[in-house]
C-alpha positions in Angstrom: -3.1 -53.9 228.3 -0.8 -56.5 228.4 1.7 -58.0 230.8 5.2 -58.4 231.1 5.8 -62.3 232.3 9.3 -61.7 231.9 9.6 -58.5 234.4 9.3 -61.0 237.7 12.1 -63.3 236.5 13.8 -59.9 235.5 13.3 -58.6 239.4 14.9 -61.7 240.5 17.9 -61.6 238.5 18.7 -57.8 238.9 18.5 -58.3 242.7 20.8 -61.3 243.2 22.7 -59.9 241.2 23.1 -57.4 243.8 23.3 -59.3 246.3 26.1 -61.1 244.7 27.9 -57.6 244.4 27.1 -56.8 247.7 28.7 -60.1 249.3 31.8 -60.3 247.1 32.4 -56.3 248.5 32.2 -57.4 251.5 34.4 -60.4 251.6 37.3 -59.2 249.6 37.0 -55.6 249.2 35.8 -53.7 245.9 39.5 -53.3 244.4 39.6 -57.4 244.1 37.0 -58.3 242.7 37.3 -58.2 239.1 35.8 -55.6 236.2 35.2 -55.7 232.6 38.0 -53.9 232.1 40.5 -55.8 234.0 39.3 -58.8 232.0 39.1 -57.0 229.0 42.8 -56.4 229.3 43.7 -59.6 231.1 42.2 -61.4 227.7 44.6 -58.8 225.7 47.3 -60.1 227.2 46.8 -63.7 226.7 46.6 -63.1 223.2 49.4 -61.2 222.9 51.3 -64.3 224.8 50.1 -66.4 222.7 50.8 -64.8 219.4 54.6 -64.3 220.8 54.5 -68.3 221.9 53.2 -68.8 218.0 56.0 -66.7 216.3 58.7 -67.9 218.3 57.1 -71.8 217.3 57.3 -70.3 213.5 60.8 -69.1 214.0 62.2 -72.9 215.7 60.5 -74.8 212.3 61.8 -72.0 210.4 65.3 -72.5 211.3 65.1 -75.8 211.4 64.4 -76.4 208.3 
């Protein structure tokens, strides 16, 4: 029979994550906490903005030549 030495630390991390989630929800509300979906959408928007800025710079450089 083998002993899983990582079971204790995993349980502590899971409990801490749950506690942090509950505190966050109670302080700011569930609708205001960031989600993976919201983070992904923010990354997509940031990528689009950077691409727009790169295109604008490329256009300005091309018109200056």
